[in-house]
C-alpha positions as CSV (number, residue, x, y, z in Angstrom):
1,M,3.7,13.6,14.6
2,S,1.3,15.2,12.1
3,A,2.0,15.3,8.4
4,T,2.1,19.1,8.5
5,S,5.4,18.9,10.4
6,F,7.1,17.2,7.4
7,Q,8.8,19.5,4.9
8,R,7.4,19.3,1.4
9,A,10.4,17.2,0.1
10,Q,10.1,14.8,3.0
11,R,6.3,14.4,2.4
12,E,6.9,13.7,-1.3
13,T,9.6,11.1,-0.5
14,L,7.3,9.4,2.0
15,R,4.4,9.5,-0.4
16,Q,6.5,7.9,-3.1
17,A,7.9,5.3,-0.7
18,L,4.4,4.3,0.5
19,A,3.1,4.2,-3.1
20,D,5.9,1.9,-4.0
21,A,5.2,-0.3,-1.0
22,I,1.5,-0.4,-1.9
23,S,2.3,-1.4,-5.5
24,Y,4.7,-4.1,-4.3
25,R,2.0,-5.6,-2.0
26,D,-0.7,-5.8,-4.7
27,P,-1.5,-9.5,-5.5
28,P,0.0,-10.6,-8.8
29,L,-2.3,-10.9,-11.8
30,R,-1.8,-14.6,-11.8
31,C,-1.1,-16.7,-8.7
32,A,-1.4,-20.5,-9.0
33,D,-2.4,-20.8,-5.4
34,C,-5.2,-18.2,-5.8
35,E,-6.4,-19.8,-9.0
36,A,-6.9,-23.1,-7.1
37,L,-9.0,-21.4,-4.5
38,P,-12.3,-19.5,-4.7
39,W,-10.5,-16.6,-2.8
40,L,-7.1,-15.1,-2.4
41,C,-4.4,-17.4,-1.0
42,S,-3.0,-16.5,2.4
43,Q,0.2,-14.9,1.0
44,C,-1.8,-12.7,-1.4
45,A,-4.4,-11.8,1.2
46,D,-1.6,-10.9,3.7
47,G,0.0,-8.7,1.1
48,L,-3.3,-7.0,0.3
49,A,-3.9,-6.4,4.0
50,Q,-0.5,-4.8,4.4
51,A,-1.2,-2.5,1.4
52,R,-4.4,-1.4,3.1
53,N,-2.4,-0.6,6.2
54,Y,-0.1,1.6,4.1
55,L,-3.1,3.4,2.7
56,A,-4.4,4.0,6.2
57,L,-1.1,5.4,7.3
58,M,-1.2,7.8,4.3
59,R,-4.6,9.0,5.3
60,E,-3.6,9.3,8.9
61,L,-0.6,11.5,7.9
62,E,-2.8,13.4,5.4
63,I,-0.6,12.4,2.5
64,S,-2.4,12.0,-0.9
65,P,-2.6,8.4,-2.0
66,P,-1.2,7.5,-5.4
67,A,-3.4,8.1,-8.5
68,L,-5.0,5.0,-10.0
């Protein structure tokens, strides 16, 4: 199903839901596990990967990503 088949209100609701999900998946500013490693801990890395999947879905559906 293409994004053009969504009605405007449905697209906006989906955009907001995905933006919320992306924000939720952002690694925290401070993570004790990450601070003990030279890279992201597995939990933060998994969350970041999922956020990237949400962004890819937005692109696939031709929905504008959230403003930074």
